[in-house]
C-alpha positions in Angstrom: -6.0 9.7 13.2 -5.0 11.6 10.1 -2.8 8.6 9.0 -5.7 6.2 9.5 -7.9 8.5 7.4 -5.4 8.5 4.6 -5.1 4.7 4.8 -8.8 4.3 4.8 -9.1 6.3 1.5 -6.3 4.3 -0.1 -8.0 1.0 0.9 -11.3 2.2 -0.5 -9.6 3.1 -3.8 -7.9 -0.3 -4.0 -11.2 -2.0 -3.2 -13.0 -0.1 -5.9 -10.3 -0.9 -8.4 -9.8 -4.5 -7.5 -11.0 -5.7 -10.9 -8.2 -3.7 -12.6 -5.6 -5.0 -10.1 -6.7 -8.6 -10.9 -6.3 -8.1 -14.7 -2.9 -6.3 -14.7 0.4 -8.1 -14.1 2.1 -4.9 -12.7 0.7 -2.3 -10.4 -1.3 0.3 -12.4 0.4 3.7 -12.3 -2.7 5.4 -10.9 -2.8 3.0 -8.0 1.0 3.0 -7.3 0.7 5.6 -4.4 -2.2 3.8 -2.8 -0.7 0.3 -3.0 2.8 1.5 -1.9 1.3 3.4 1.0 -0.7 0.4 2.3 2.3 -1.9 1.9 4.5 0.6 3.8 2.0 1.2 6.6 1.0 -2.4 7.3 4.0 -3.3 9.5 3.9 0.0 11.3 0.1 -0.3 12.0 0.3 -3.9 12.8 -2.7 -3.6 15.1 -4.9 -3.3 12.0 -4.8 -6.9 10.9 -6.6 -6.0 7.6 -3.6 -4.0 6.5 -1.3 -6.9 7.1 -3.6 -9.2 5.1 -3.8 -6.6 2.3 0.0 -6.4 2.3 0.3 -10.2 2.1 -2.2 -10.3 -0.8 -0.4 -7.5 -2.7 2.9 -9.3 -2.2 1.4 -12.4 -3.6 0.2 -10.4 -6.6 3.2 -8.3 -7.3 6.1 -10.3 -5.7 8.4 -10.1 -2.7 10.8 -7.8 -4.6 8.0 -5.2 -5.1 7.3 -5.1 -1.4 10.9 -5.0 -0.4 11.5 -2.1 -2.8 8.7 -0.2 -1.1 10.1 -1.0 2.4 13.7 0.1 1.4 13.0 3.0 -0.8 9.6 4.2 0.4 9.8 7.8 -1.0 11.0 6.6 -4.4 8.5 3.8 -4.5 5.6 6.3 -4.3 4.6 6.2 -0.6 2.6 9.3 0.3 5.0 11.7 2.0 2.5 13.0 4.5 1.6 9.5 5.6 5.2 8.7 6.1 5.6 11.8 8.3 2.5 11.0 10.3 3.6 7.4 11.0 7.0 8.4 12.2 
């Protein structure tokens, strides 16, 4: 439940800042942790189809390499450490 609460907050932040995401070519620094955490959690929480859709849209926006970098180097990519521990 704690992991889902963290993800809910990140999704809300992304939704509020969607206009900024649309205008920027790269992921804004202040959204890096939120975006990276959602991308990281989507395959783990595959029962939440909205996360999978969000990951797909973020990949379309920022590129396949961006998503792969998060998947391979999650800690360095800015994924929330507590979320990673909770999802293990």
